C-alpha positions as a Markdown table, in Angstrom:
| # | Residue | x | y | z |
|---|---|---|---|---|
| 1 | Met | -14.5 | 17.7 | -14.1 |
| 2 | Ala | -11.3 | 19.7 | -14.4 |
| 3 | Pro | -8.3 | 17.8 | -15.9 |
| 4 | Ile | -5.6 | 16.9 | -13.4 |
| 5 | Arg | -2.5 | 19.1 | -13.1 |
| 6 | Arg | 0.5 | 17.8 | -14.9 |
| 7 | Gly | 4.1 | 17.8 | -13.7 |
| 8 | Arg | 6.6 | 15.5 | -11.9 |
| 9 | Cys | 6.4 | 15.2 | -8.2 |
| 10 | Arg | 9.3 | 16.8 | -6.4 |
| 11 | Trp | 10.3 | 17.5 | -2.8 |
| 12 | Thr | 10.3 | 20.9 | -1.4 |
| 13 | Lys | 12.7 | 22.0 | 1.4 |
| 14 | Lys | 10.2 | 21.2 | 4.2 |
| 15 | Pro | 12.0 | 18.8 | 6.7 |
| 16 | Thr | 10.5 | 15.6 | 7.8 |
| 17 | His | 12.4 | 12.9 | 9.8 |
| 18 | Gly | 12.2 | 10.3 | 12.4 |
| 19 | Phe | 9.2 | 8.4 | 14.0 |
| 20 | Asp | 8.4 | 11.4 | 16.2 |
| 21 | Arg | 6.7 | 13.1 | 13.3 |
| 22 | Glu | 4.6 | 10.0 | 12.6 |
| 23 | Leu | 3.5 | 9.7 | 16.1 |
| 24 | Ala | 3.1 | 13.5 | 17.0 |
| 25 | Gly | -0.5 | 13.5 | 15.9 |
| 26 | Cys | -1.7 | 10.2 | 17.6 |
| 27 | Ser | -5.1 | 10.7 | 19.1 |
| 28 | Leu | -4.8 | 8.2 | 22.2 |
| 29 | Ala | -6.8 | 9.0 | 25.3 |
| 30 | Asp | -3.9 | 10.3 | 27.4 |
| 31 | Glu | -0.2 | 11.1 | 27.4 |
| 32 | Arg | 0.7 | 7.7 | 29.2 |
| 33 | Leu | -0.7 | 5.8 | 26.2 |
| 34 | Asn | 1.2 | 8.1 | 23.8 |
| 35 | Lys | 4.4 | 7.5 | 25.7 |
| 36 | Arg | 3.9 | 3.7 | 25.6 |
| 37 | Leu | 3.3 | 3.8 | 21.9 |
| 38 | Arg | 6.5 | 5.8 | 21.2 |
| 39 | Lys | 8.4 | 3.2 | 23.3 |
| 40 | Leu | 6.9 | 0.3 | 21.6 |
| 41 | Val | 7.8 | 1.8 | 18.2 |
| 42 | Ala | 11.4 | 2.2 | 19.3 |
| 43 | Gln | 11.5 | -1.3 | 20.8 |
| 44 | Ile | 10.0 | -3.0 | 17.8 |
| 45 | Gly | 11.9 | -0.9 | 15.4 |
| 46 | Ser | 15.1 | -2.1 | 16.9 |
| 47 | Ala | 14.2 | -5.7 | 16.5 |
| 48 | Met | 11.8 | -5.9 | 13.5 |
| 49 | Gly | 10.2 | -9.4 | 13.0 |
| 50 | Glu | 11.1 | -10.5 | 16.6 |
| 51 | Ser | 8.5 | -11.5 | 19.3 |
| 52 | Ile | 7.1 | -9.0 | 21.8 |
| 53 | Pro | 9.0 | -10.7 | 24.8 |
| 54 | Leu | 12.3 | -10.5 | 22.9 |
| 55 | Val | 11.9 | -6.7 | 22.0 |
| 56 | Cys | 10.7 | -5.8 | 25.5 |
| 57 | Gln | 13.4 | -7.7 | 27.2 |
| 58 | Asp | 11.7 | -8.2 | 30.7 |
| 59 | Trp | 8.2 | -9.3 | 32.0 |
| 60 | Ala | 7.2 | -5.7 | 33.2 |
| 61 | Asn | 7.6 | -4.2 | 29.7 |
| 62 | Thr | 6.2 | -7.2 | 28.0 |
| 63 | Lys | 3.1 | -7.1 | 30.2 |
| 64 | Ala | 2.8 | -3.4 | 29.5 |
| 65 | Ala | 2.9 | -4.0 | 25.9 |
| 66 | Tyr | 0.1 | -6.6 | 26.1 |
| 67 | Arg | -2.0 | -4.2 | 28.1 |
| 68 | Phe | -1.5 | -1.5 | 25.5 |
| 69 | Phe | -2.6 | -3.7 | 22.6 |
| 70 | Ser | -5.7 | -4.9 | 24.6 |
| 71 | Asn | -6.6 | -1.6 | 25.9 |
| 72 | Asp | -10.2 | -0.6 | 24.9 |
| 73 | Arg | -9.1 | 3.1 | 24.6 |
| 74 | Val | -6.5 | 2.1 | 21.9 |
| 75 | Ser | -7.6 | 1.5 | 18.2 |
| 76 | Glu | -5.9 | 1.3 | 14.9 |
| 77 | Ala | -7.4 | 4.8 | 14.0 |
| 78 | Asp | -5.7 | 6.3 | 17.1 |
| 79 | Ile | -2.3 | 4.7 | 16.4 |
| 80 | Leu | -2.4 | 5.8 | 12.8 |
| 81 | Ala | -3.7 | 9.3 | 13.2 |
| 82 | Gly | -0.3 | 10.9 | 13.4 |
| 83 | His | 1.0 | 9.0 | 10.4 |
| 84 | Phe | -2.0 | 10.0 | 8.3 |
| 85 | Gln | -1.5 | 13.6 | 9.1 |
| 86 | Ser | 2.2 | 13.3 | 8.2 |
| 87 | Thr | 1.2 | 11.7 | 4.8 |
| 88 | Arg | -1.0 | 14.8 | 4.2 |
| 89 | Glu | 1.9 | 17.0 | 4.9 |
| 90 | Arg | 4.3 | 15.1 | 2.6 |
| 91 | Thr | 1.7 | 15.2 | -0.1 |
| 92 | Ile | 1.5 | 19.1 | 0.2 |
| 93 | Ala | 5.4 | 19.1 | 0.1 |
| 94 | Thr | 5.2 | 17.6 | -3.5 |
| 95 | Asp | 4.1 | 18.8 | -6.9 |
| 96 | Gly | 2.2 | 17.0 | -9.5 |
| 97 | Pro | -0.3 | 14.1 | -9.4 |
| 98 | Val | -0.5 | 11.8 | -6.3 |
| 99 | Leu | -1.4 | 8.2 | -6.9 |
| 100 | Val | -3.5 | 6.5 | -4.1 |
| 101 | Leu | -3.1 | 2.8 | -4.5 |
| 102 | His | -5.7 | 0.4 | -3.0 |
| 103 | Asp | -5.6 | -3.2 | -2.2 |
| 104 | Thr | -6.6 | -6.0 | 0.2 |
| 105 | Thr | -4.4 | -8.4 | 2.0 |
| 106 | Glu | -4.8 | -11.3 | 4.5 |
| 107 | Phe | -3.1 | -12.1 | 7.7 |
| 108 | Ser | -3.5 | -15.7 | 8.6 |
| 109 | Tyr | -2.8 | -17.3 | 12.0 |
| 110 | Gln | -2.6 | -20.8 | 13.4 |
| 111 | Arg | -5.1 | -21.1 | 16.4 |
| 112 | Glu | -7.0 | -24.0 | 17.8 |
| 113 | Asn | -9.9 | -21.8 | 18.4 |
| 114 | Ser | -10.5 | -19.0 | 15.9 |
| 115 | Asp | -13.5 | -17.4 | 17.7 |
| 116 | Ala | -11.5 | -14.6 | 19.4 |
| 117 | Ile | -10.0 | -13.6 | 16.0 |
| 118 | Gly | -12.3 | -14.7 | 13.3 |
| 119 | Ile | -11.9 | -16.3 | 9.8 |
| 120 | Thr | -10.9 | -15.1 | 6.4 |
| 121 | Lys | -11.8 | -17.7 | 3.9 |
| 122 | Ser | -12.7 | -21.3 | 3.3 |
| 123 | Ile | -10.1 | -23.5 | 1.3 |
| 124 | Asn | -10.4 | -27.0 | -0.2 |
| 125 | Ser | -8.8 | -29.7 | 2.0 |
| 126 | Gly | -9.0 | -32.5 | -0.5 |
| 127 | Arg | -11.3 | -35.5 | -0.3 |
| 128 | Asp | -12.1 | -37.9 | 2.4 |
| 129 | Lys | -12.1 | -41.7 | 2.2 |
| 130 | Ala | -15.6 | -41.7 | 0.7 |
| 131 | Gly | -14.5 | -39.3 | -2.0 |
| 132 | Arg | -16.4 | -36.3 | -0.6 |
| 133 | Leu | -14.8 | -32.8 | -0.8 |
| 134 | Arg | -13.6 | -31.5 | 2.5 |
| 135 | Ser | -12.8 | -27.8 | 3.3 |
| 136 | His | -11.7 | -25.9 | 6.4 |
| 137 | Thr | -11.7 | -22.2 | 7.4 |
| 138 | Val | -8.6 | -20.1 | 7.7 |
| 139 | Cys | -8.1 | -18.1 | 10.9 |
| 140 | Gly | -7.1 | -14.4 | 10.3 |
| 141 | Ile | -7.8 | -10.8 | 9.6 |
| 142 | Leu | -8.3 | -8.8 | 6.4 |
| 143 | Met | -6.8 | -5.4 | 5.8 |
| 144 | His | -7.7 | -3.0 | 3.1 |
| 145 | Ser | -5.0 | -0.2 | 2.7 |
| 146 | Ser | -4.5 | 2.8 | 0.7 |
| 147 | Leu | -1.0 | 4.0 | 0.0 |
| 148 | Ala | -0.1 | 7.4 | -1.5 |
| 149 | Val | 2.8 | 7.5 | -4.0 |
| 150 | Thr | 4.2 | 9.9 | -6.3 |
| 151 | Thr | 4.5 | 9.3 | -10.1 |
| 152 | Asp | 8.1 | 8.3 | -9.5 |
| 153 | Gly | 7.0 | 5.6 | -7.1 |
| 154 | Leu | 8.0 | 7.3 | -3.8 |
| 155 | Pro | 5.6 | 6.1 | -1.1 |
| 156 | Leu | 4.4 | 9.1 | 0.8 |
| 157 | Gly | 2.4 | 7.2 | 3.4 |
| 158 | Leu | -0.9 | 5.5 | 4.2 |
| 159 | Thr | -4.2 | 7.5 | 3.7 |
| 160 | Ala | -6.7 | 5.0 | 4.9 |
| 161 | Val | -6.7 | 1.5 | 6.5 |
| 162 | Lys | -9.7 | -0.8 | 7.3 |
| 163 | Phe | -9.5 | -4.1 | 9.2 |
| 164 | Trp | -12.2 | -6.7 | 9.4 |
| 165 | Thr | -12.8 | -10.3 | 10.1 |
| 166 | Arg | -15.5 | -12.8 | 9.4 |
| 167 | Lys | -17.3 | -14.8 | 12.0 |
| 168 | Lys | -19.1 | -17.0 | 9.4 |
| 169 | Phe | -19.6 | -17.3 | 5.7 |
| 170 | Lys | -23.0 | -16.4 | 4.2 |
| 171 | Gly | -22.9 | -18.9 | 1.3 |
| 172 | Thr | -22.0 | -16.4 | -1.4 |
| 173 | Ala | -21.9 | -19.0 | -4.2 |
| 174 | Ala | -25.4 | -20.3 | -3.2 |
| 175 | Leu | -26.8 | -16.8 | -2.9 |
| 176 | Lys | -25.7 | -16.0 | -6.4 |
| 177 | Lys | -28.1 | -18.7 | -7.7 |
| 178 | Lys | -31.0 | -16.9 | -6.1 |
| 179 | Ile | -30.3 | -13.2 | -6.6 |
| 180 | Asn | -28.2 | -11.1 | -9.0 |
| 181 | Pro | -25.3 | -9.6 | -6.9 |
| 182 | Thr | -25.5 | -6.4 | -8.8 |
| 183 | Arg | -28.9 | -5.7 | -7.3 |
| 184 | Val | -27.5 | -5.9 | -3.8 |
| 185 | Pro | -26.9 | -2.4 | -2.4 |
| 186 | Ile | -23.2 | -1.8 | -2.1 |
| 187 | Glu | -23.7 | -0.8 | 1.6 |
| 188 | Lys | -24.4 | -4.3 | 2.3 |
| 189 | Lys | -21.3 | -5.8 | 0.7 |
| 190 | Glu | -17.7 | -5.9 | 1.9 |
| 191 | Ser | -17.0 | -4.0 | -1.4 |
| 192 | Ile | -18.0 | -0.8 | 0.5 |
| 193 | Arg | -14.5 | -0.7 | 1.8 |
| 194 | Trp | -13.3 | 0.4 | -1.6 |
| 195 | Leu | -15.6 | 3.5 | -1.4 |
| 196 | Asp | -14.9 | 4.3 | 2.1 |
| 197 | Asn | -11.2 | 4.4 | 1.6 |
| 198 | Val | -11.6 | 6.5 | -1.6 |
| 199 | Arg | -13.7 | 9.0 | 0.3 |
| 200 | Gln | -11.3 | 9.0 | 3.4 |
| 201 | Ser | -8.1 | 9.2 | 1.4 |
| 202 | Thr | -9.5 | 12.1 | -0.7 |
| 203 | Glu | -10.7 | 14.0 | 2.4 |
| 204 | Leu | -7.4 | 13.5 | 4.2 |
| 205 | Leu | -5.2 | 14.7 | 1.3 |
| 206 | Gly | -7.5 | 17.7 | 0.8 |
| 207 | Asp | -6.8 | 18.3 | -2.9 |
| 208 | Pro | -9.2 | 15.9 | -4.9 |
| 209 | Gly | -8.0 | 17.3 | -8.2 |
| 210 | Arg | -4.5 | 16.0 | -7.7 |
| 211 | Cys | -5.5 | 12.4 | -6.5 |
| 212 | Val | -5.7 | 9.5 | -8.8 |
| 213 | His | -7.0 | 6.4 | -7.2 |
| 214 | Val | -5.6 | 3.1 | -8.6 |
| 215 | Gly | -6.9 | -0.3 | -8.2 |
| 216 | Asp | -7.0 | -3.8 | -9.6 |
| 217 | Arg | -9.9 | -5.7 | -11.2 |
| 218 | Glu | -11.4 | -6.2 | -7.8 |
| 219 | Ser | -12.1 | -2.4 | -7.6 |
| 220 | Asp | -14.0 | -2.4 | -10.9 |
| 221 | Ile | -17.2 | -1.2 | -9.1 |
| 222 | Tyr | -19.6 | 1.3 | -10.6 |
| 223 | Glu | -20.5 | 2.8 | -7.4 |
| 224 | Leu | -16.8 | 3.6 | -6.9 |
| 225 | Phe | -16.7 | 5.6 | -10.2 |
| 226 | Cys | -19.8 | 7.6 | -9.0 |
| 227 | Ala | -18.2 | 8.2 | -5.5 |
| 228 | Ala | -15.0 | 9.6 | -7.2 |
| 229 | Arg | -17.1 | 11.8 | -9.3 |
| 230 | Glu | -18.9 | 13.1 | -6.3 |
| 231 | Ala | -15.7 | 13.8 | -4.4 |
| 232 | Gly | -14.1 | 15.6 | -7.5 |
| 233 | Thr | -11.2 | 13.1 | -7.6 |
| 234 | His | -9.9 | 10.8 | -10.5 |
| 235 | Phe | -9.4 | 7.0 | -10.9 |
| 236 | Val | -7.5 | 4.5 | -13.1 |
| 237 | Ile | -9.0 | 1.1 | -12.6 |
| 238 | Arg | -8.2 | -2.2 | -14.3 |
| 239 | Thr | -11.6 | -3.3 | -15.5 |
| 240 | Cys | -13.1 | -6.9 | -15.7 |
| 241 | Val | -16.8 | -6.1 | -16.3 |
| 242 | Asn | -18.2 | -5.9 | -19.8 |
| 243 | Arg | -20.5 | -3.0 | -19.0 |
| 244 | Leu | -23.4 | -1.7 | -21.2 |
| 245 | Ala | -22.4 | 1.3 | -23.3 |
| 246 | Gly | -23.9 | 4.0 | -25.5 |
| 247 | Asp | -27.7 | 3.6 | -25.4 |
| 248 | Gly | -27.6 | 0.2 | -23.8 |
| 249 | Asp | -27.8 | -1.8 | -26.9 |
| 250 | His | -24.2 | -2.9 | -27.0 |
| 251 | Thr | -21.2 | -3.2 | -24.6 |
| 252 | Ile | -17.8 | -1.7 | -24.0 |
| 253 | Ala | -16.2 | -4.6 | -25.7 |
| 254 | Asp | -18.3 | -4.0 | -28.9 |
| 255 | Glu | -17.1 | -0.5 | -29.1 |
| 256 | Met | -13.4 | -1.4 | -28.4 |
| 257 | Asp | -13.5 | -3.9 | -31.1 |
| 258 | Glu | -14.1 | -1.1 | -33.7 |
| 259 | Val | -11.1 | 0.9 | -32.4 |
| 260 | Ala | -8.0 | 0.8 | -34.5 |
| 261 | Val | -4.4 | 0.4 | -33.0 |
| 262 | Lys | -3.3 | 4.0 | -32.0 |
| 263 | Gly | 0.3 | 3.1 | -31.4 |
| 264 | Leu | 2.8 | 0.7 | -29.8 |
| 265 | His | 4.6 | 0.7 | -26.5 |
| 266 | Cys | 7.6 | -1.4 | -25.5 |
| 267 | Ile | 8.1 | -2.4 | -21.8 |
| 268 | Asp | 10.7 | -4.4 | -20.1 |
| 269 | Val | 9.5 | -7.6 | -18.3 |
| 270 | Arg | 10.8 | -10.7 | -16.9 |
| 271 | Asn | 9.8 | -14.3 | -18.0 |
| 272 | Ser | 8.9 | -17.3 | -15.9 |
| 273 | Asn | 12.5 | -17.9 | -15.4 |
| 274 | Gly | 13.4 | -14.4 | -14.2 |
| 275 | Asp | 15.2 | -13.5 | -17.4 |
| 276 | Pro | 14.7 | -10.0 | -18.9 |
| 277 | Asp | 12.4 | -9.8 | -21.9 |
| 278 | Glu | 10.7 | -7.1 | -23.9 |
| 279 | Ala | 6.9 | -6.9 | -24.5 |
| 280 | Val | 5.4 | -4.9 | -27.4 |
| 281 | Leu | 1.9 | -3.6 | -26.6 |
| 282 | Glu | -0.7 | -2.4 | -29.0 |
| 283 | Ile | -2.6 | 0.5 | -27.5 |
| 284 | Arg | -6.2 | 1.3 | -28.2 |
| 285 | Tyr | -8.4 | 3.9 | -26.4 |
| 286 | Arg | -11.9 | 5.5 | -26.8 |
| 287 | Lys | -14.1 | 7.7 | -24.8 |
| 288 | Ile | -17.3 | 5.8 | -24.1 |
| 289 | Arg | -20.7 | 6.5 | -22.5 |
| 290 | Val | -20.8 | 3.8 | -19.7 |
| 291 | Leu | -24.0 | 2.7 | -18.2 |
| 292 | Pro | -24.6 | 1.3 | -14.6 |
| 293 | Pro | -25.8 | -2.2 | -14.0 |
| 294 | Ile | -29.6 | -2.7 | -15.1 |
| 295 | Gly | -30.6 | -3.1 | -11.4 |
| 296 | Lys | -29.1 | 0.2 | -10.4 |
| 297 | Gln | -29.8 | 2.4 | -13.4 |
| 298 | Lys | -32.4 | 4.4 | -11.3 |
| 299 | Arg | -29.9 | 5.1 | -8.6 |
| 300 | Tyr | -26.7 | 5.9 | -10.5 |
| 301 | Pro | -26.2 | 8.1 | -13.7 |
| 302 | Ala | -24.4 | 7.1 | -16.9 |
| 303 | Leu | -20.8 | 8.3 | -17.0 |
| 304 | Thr | -18.6 | 9.3 | -19.9 |
| 305 | Leu | -15.2 | 7.4 | -19.3 |
| 306 | Thr | -12.2 | 6.5 | -21.3 |
| 307 | Val | -11.3 | 2.8 | -21.8 |
| 308 | Ile | -7.7 | 1.8 | -22.6 |
| 309 | His | -6.6 | -1.5 | -24.0 |
| 310 | Ala | -3.0 | -2.6 | -24.1 |
| 311 | Glu | -2.4 | -6.1 | -25.5 |
| 312 | Glu | 0.7 | -7.8 | -26.7 |
| 313 | Arg | 1.0 | -8.4 | -30.4 |
| 314 | Val | 2.2 | -11.9 | -30.1 |
| 315 | Thr | 1.7 | -14.6 | -27.3 |
| 316 | Pro | 5.1 | -15.1 | -25.5 |
| 317 | Lys | 6.5 | -18.6 | -24.8 |
| 318 | Asn | 7.9 | -18.3 | -21.3 |
| 319 | Arg | 5.3 | -16.1 | -19.6 |
| 320 | Lys | 1.6 | -15.0 | -19.7 |
| 321 | Lys | 0.5 | -12.7 | -22.3 |
| 322 | Ile | 0.1 | -9.1 | -21.2 |
| 323 | Glu | -3.5 | -7.8 | -21.6 |
| 324 | Trp | -4.5 | -4.7 | -19.7 |
| 325 | Lys | -7.9 | -3.2 | -19.9 |
| 326 | Leu | -8.1 | 0.1 | -17.9 |
| 327 | Ile | -11.0 | 2.6 | -17.4 |
| 328 | Thr | -10.5 | 6.1 | -16.2 |
| 329 | Asp | -12.2 | 9.4 | -16.0 |
| 330 | Leu | -9.1 | 11.2 | -17.0 |
| 331 | Pro | -8.8 | 12.6 | -20.5 |
| 332 | Val | -6.8 | 10.5 | -23.0 |
| 333 | Ser | -6.3 | 12.3 | -26.3 |
| 334 | Ser | -3.0 | 10.8 | -27.5 |
| 335 | Arg | -0.8 | 7.7 | -27.4 |
| 336 | Thr | 1.4 | 9.7 | -24.7 |
| 337 | Asp | -1.6 | 10.1 | -22.5 |
| 338 | Ala | -2.5 | 6.4 | -22.8 |
| 339 | Ile | 1.0 | 5.4 | -21.9 |
| 340 | Glu | 1.0 | 7.7 | -19.0 |
| 341 | Lys | -2.0 | 6.0 | -17.5 |
| 342 | Leu | -0.6 | 2.5 | -18.1 |
| 343 | Glu | 2.6 | 3.6 | -16.3 |
| 344 | Trp | 0.5 | 4.9 | -13.4 |
| 345 | Tyr | -1.4 | 1.6 | -13.2 |
| 346 | Ala | 1.9 | -0.3 | -13.2 |
| 347 | Leu | 2.9 | 1.5 | -9.9 |
| 348 | Arg | 0.0 | -0.4 | -8.3 |
| 349 | Trp | 2.6 | -3.1 | -7.5 |
| 350 | Lys | 4.1 | -0.7 | -4.8 |
| 351 | Ile | 1.3 | -1.6 | -2.4 |
| 352 | Glu | 2.1 | -5.3 | -2.8 |
| 353 | Val | 5.6 | -4.5 | -1.9 |
| 354 | Phe | 4.4 | -2.6 | 1.2 |
| 355 | His | 2.3 | -5.7 | 2.2 |
| 356 | Lys | 5.5 | -7.9 | 1.6 |
| 357 | Ile | 7.4 | -5.7 | 4.1 |
| 358 | Leu | 4.7 | -6.1 | 6.6 |
| 359 | Lys | 4.7 | -9.9 | 6.4 |
| 360 | Ser | 8.4 | -10.7 | 5.7 |
| 361 | Gly | 10.1 | -7.8 | 7.6 |
| 362 | Cys | 7.8 | -7.3 | 10.5 |
| 363 | Lys | 6.4 | -10.9 | 10.3 |
| 364 | Ala | 3.0 | -9.8 | 11.2 |
| 365 | Glu | 1.7 | -13.4 | 10.7 |
| 366 | Glu | 4.0 | -14.8 | 13.3 |
| 367 | Ser | 2.4 | -12.9 | 16.2 |
| 368 | Lys | 0.9 | -15.0 | 19.0 |
| 369 | Leu | -1.6 | -12.5 | 20.2 |
| 370 | Arg | -5.0 | -14.1 | 20.9 |
| 371 | Thr | -7.6 | -11.5 | 19.9 |
| 372 | Ala | -8.5 | -9.5 | 16.7 |
| 373 | Gln | -8.3 | -6.2 | 18.6 |
| 374 | Arg | -4.7 | -7.0 | 19.9 |
| 375 | Leu | -3.6 | -8.0 | 16.4 |
| 376 | Thr | -5.1 | -5.1 | 14.5 |
| 377 | Asn | -3.4 | -2.7 | 17.0 |
| 378 | Leu | 0.0 | -4.5 | 16.6 |
| 379 | Ile | -0.4 | -4.5 | 12.7 |
| 380 | Ser | -1.2 | -0.8 | 12.8 |
| 381 | Leu | 2.1 | -0.1 | 14.6 |
| 382 | Phe | 3.8 | -2.4 | 12.0 |
| 383 | Cys | 2.3 | -0.3 | 9.2 |
| 384 | Ile | 4.3 | 2.7 | 10.4 |
| 385 | Leu | 7.6 | 0.7 | 10.6 |
| 386 | Ser | 6.9 | -0.8 | 7.2 |
| 387 | Trp | 6.2 | 2.4 | 5.4 |
| 388 | Arg | 9.4 | 4.0 | 6.8 |
| 389 | Val | 11.5 | 1.0 | 5.4 |
| 390 | Phe | 9.7 | 1.3 | 2.0 |
| 391 | Trp | 10.0 | 5.1 | 2.0 |
| 392 | Met | 13.8 | 5.1 | 2.8 |
| 393 | Thr | 14.4 | 2.5 | 0.2 |
| 394 | Met | 12.6 | 4.6 | -2.5 |
| 395 | Leu | 13.9 | 7.8 | -1.4 |
| 396 | Asn | 17.4 | 6.8 | -2.1 |
| 397 | Arg | 16.4 | 6.4 | -5.7 |
| 398 | Ser | 14.1 | 9.3 | -6.3 |
| 399 | Ala | 15.7 | 12.0 | -4.2 |
| 400 | Pro | 19.3 | 11.0 | -3.5 |
| 401 | Asp | 20.6 | 14.5 | -3.3 |
| 402 | Ala | 18.2 | 15.7 | -0.6 |
| 403 | Pro | 19.5 | 16.8 | 2.8 |
| 404 | Pro | 19.8 | 13.9 | 5.2 |
| 405 | Thr | 17.5 | 15.6 | 7.8 |
| 406 | Leu | 14.7 | 14.9 | 5.5 |
| 407 | Ala | 14.6 | 11.3 | 6.8 |
| 408 | Leu | 17.0 | 11.0 | 9.7 |
| 409 | Thr | 17.5 | 12.7 | 13.1 |
| 410 | Ala | 20.6 | 14.4 | 14.2 |
| 411 | Thr | 21.3 | 11.4 | 16.6 |
| 412 | Glu | 21.0 | 8.9 | 13.7 |
| 413 | Ile | 23.3 | 10.9 | 11.5 |
| 414 | Gly | 25.8 | 11.1 | 14.2 |
| 415 | Val | 25.7 | 7.5 | 14.9 |
| 416 | Leu | 26.1 | 6.6 | 11.2 |
| 417 | Asp | 29.1 | 8.9 | 10.9 |
| 418 | Arg | 30.9 | 7.2 | 13.8 |
| 419 | Leu | 29.7 | 3.6 | 12.9 |
| 420 | Val | 30.2 | 3.3 | 9.2 |
| 421 | Asn | 33.3 | 4.7 | 7.5 |
| 422 | Asp | 32.8 | 6.9 | 4.5 |
| 423 | Lys | 33.8 | 5.6 | 1.1 |
| 424 | Pro | 37.2 | 7.1 | -0.3 |
| 425 | Lys | 35.3 | 8.8 | -3.1 |
| 426 | Ala | 32.6 | 10.3 | -0.9 |
| 427 | Arg | 32.3 | 14.1 | -1.1 |
| 428 | Gln | 28.9 | 15.3 | -0.4 |
| 429 | Lys | 27.0 | 13.9 | 2.6 |
| 430 | Thr | 23.6 | 13.8 | 0.9 |
| 431 | Leu | 20.6 | 11.7 | 2.0 |
| 432 | Ser | 21.7 | 8.9 | -0.3 |
| 433 | His | 25.2 | 8.9 | 1.4 |
| 434 | Tyr | 23.5 | 8.1 | 4.7 |
| 435 | Leu | 20.9 | 5.7 | 3.4 |
| 436 | Ile | 23.6 | 3.6 | 1.8 |
| 437 | Lys | 25.3 | 3.5 | 5.2 |
| 438 | Ile | 22.1 | 2.3 | 6.7 |
| 439 | Ala | 22.0 | -0.5 | 4.0 |
| 440 | Arg | 25.6 | -1.4 | 4.8 |
| 441 | Leu | 24.5 | -2.1 | 8.3 |
| 442 | Gly | 22.1 | -4.6 | 6.9 |
| 443 | Gly | 24.6 | -6.5 | 4.7 |
| 444 | Tyr | 24.6 | -4.3 | 1.6 |
| 445 | Leu | 28.1 | -4.4 | 0.1 |
| 446 | Ala | 27.8 | -1.0 | -1.8 |
| 447 | Arg | 30.1 | -2.1 | -4.7 |
| 448 | Ala | 30.2 | 0.0 | -7.8 |
| 449 | Ser | 28.3 | -2.7 | -9.8 |
| 450 | Asp | 25.6 | -3.4 | -7.2 |
| 451 | Pro | 22.0 | -2.2 | -7.8 |
| 452 | Pro | 20.5 | 0.3 | -5.3 |
| 453 | Pro | 19.8 | -1.4 | -1.9 |
| 454 | Gly | 16.4 | -3.0 | -1.5 |
| 455 | Asn | 13.9 | -3.3 | 1.3 |
| 456 | Thr | 15.5 | -6.4 | 3.0 |
| 457 | Val | 18.8 | -4.7 | 3.6 |
| 458 | Met | 17.1 | -1.5 | 4.6 |
| 459 | Trp | 14.9 | -3.1 | 7.3 |
| 460 | Arg | 17.9 | -4.9 | 8.7 |
| 461 | Gly | 20.1 | -1.8 | 8.7 |
| 462 | Leu | 17.3 | 0.3 | 10.2 |
| 463 | Ser | 16.8 | -2.3 | 13.0 |
| 464 | Arg | 20.5 | -2.0 | 13.8 |
| 465 | Leu | 20.6 | 1.7 | 13.6 |
| 466 | Thr | 17.5 | 2.1 | 15.9 |
| 467 | Asp | 19.1 | -0.2 | 18.5 |
| 468 | Ile | 22.4 | 1.6 | 18.3 |
| 469 | Ala | 20.9 | 5.2 | 18.4 |
| 470 | Leu | 18.9 | 4.2 | 21.4 |
| 471 | Gly | 22.1 | 3.0 | 23.1 |
| 472 | Ala | 23.8 | 6.2 | 22.3 |
| 473 | Leu | 21.0 | 8.1 | 23.9 |
| 474 | Val | 21.0 | 6.0 | 27.0 |
| 475 | Gly | 24.8 | 6.3 | 27.1 |
| 476 | Gly | 24.6 | 10.0 | 26.8 |
| 477 | Glu | 22.4 | 10.2 | 29.9 |
| 478 | Phe | 24.9 | 8.2 | 31.9 |
| 479 | Val | 27.9 | 10.3 | 30.8 |
| 480 | Gly | 25.9 | 13.5 | 31.4 |
| 481 | Asn | 25.3 | 12.4 | 35.1 |
C-alpha cells in the first residue's frame, strides 16, 4: 500500500457559504419537500434548542413540520445527501491528509411506551426489598457518525451516519458463555456499522490514499483492518485486543515488551481539578505481523501493521495515567512519525465535541416526537446545524484570514456590518472579523485577553444572526413592494 501524502491541510479559494450549499444536493422526492426542508432549517437555525411549536410559531407550520418528519418519502439519507456532497467538495478544496473520525452516541428519551422508538441499553436500578437486582431499559436511538477533519482539527463535514435502535436484548452476556464472540460473522453483529461507515466515507471522499480512519478501542476490529486494506485507505485505531503475532506462538504484547523506548514526548493536559499539567510520554513502536482471531484465520489474511505505545513515565497524583496503544497500517520509521500518529488520534475528541453540540446546542434529547422515524429525521437536520456551528468555531482558529464569503452569505455579512460595531483597531474585514461579530451576538466579550470564542457563544450568535437575517429578507420584500 502506498504511503499517505504528507502536508498540512489548507484552504483553496473555492467559495462555500450558507446552508443553501448543504441542502442543494438533497435527494428528496419532490421540490415541495425540498422547500419544506429549507424552511425548517431556517426556522430551527434561528431558535436552536427550542421546541418545534416555538420555532414554527403557528399550528399550520407546526403541523407541516410534523408531517415532514413522519413522511415515508423522507429519510436521513435524503436529508444529509447534500451535506455529504458538500463535505466531499470541501475535502477536495484542501491539501494533505484527511482524518475521518468515527464514534457512536446515544439519544435517550422519556416515554411511557418505548415500542414506537425502541431501546438502547439496560441499566441497573438497584435492589428490591428482597435484595434482588433490578434493571430497566432506556428508551432511545443510537447514532454512529463519521466526521472528516483536517490535521489542524477543522471539521469538513459528516461522511456517513447510521441510526438504529433495539427492540429487545439478545442476552449477550449469556451468549458469550456458550459461544466465542470472535467466531460470529461480523455481518451478524452491530459492529458491522464500523465497516459500513469506513466504506461509505472512503467512497464518498473519492481519494482513499488521503483518508485516515480514526477510532477508539471499540473500533479495534480485525475485519475493519481488512476492509480498509481492500478499500486502499488507512487507519489509526486505539487497540484493546492482545492479538496473536508472528507465527502465532506469541502475542503483540510479547513483542512490544522487547522494544526499547525510542523517545519522549511532552504534552499539555489538565488534572482532575482542571488545572494545567504536563505529561511526559515514553514512545515505543514496532512493525508486527498481526494474525486474525483463530476462528477467522481461514477467512482473513495476516497483516503487517505498526503498533505504537505511549505511556507516562510516572503515575500522576491528580489524574489517570496516560497509556495509549495504537495500531496503524501507516509507516512509522521515526519518533516524529510516531508523534504524528498520536496527535492524529488525539483529534478523535473532535467528534465528541460534535455530539455535545447536538445534545447541548440543539437539545436533540428534549424532542417530544413519538416515533423513531421522526426522531432520526429531526436529528439528521440537527446534524447539519451542529456541524456548521462547529465548523465556524474552528474556522476562526484555523483560517482567520480567509475571505468572509467562505462561510457567510452577502446578507449575513451586511447584517453583521449594520448590527455589530467594528472594533477601533479593526482594519481588514476577514472571516475572523465577522465570526467574532457572530460570537459577540452570542455573548462573547472579545477582550484582548479572552481566548477564541467557543461553540456555545457561536451557536447563540448564529441563532440570532439567522433570525435577524431572515427578518432583513422579509423586510426587504415589504420595502420593495
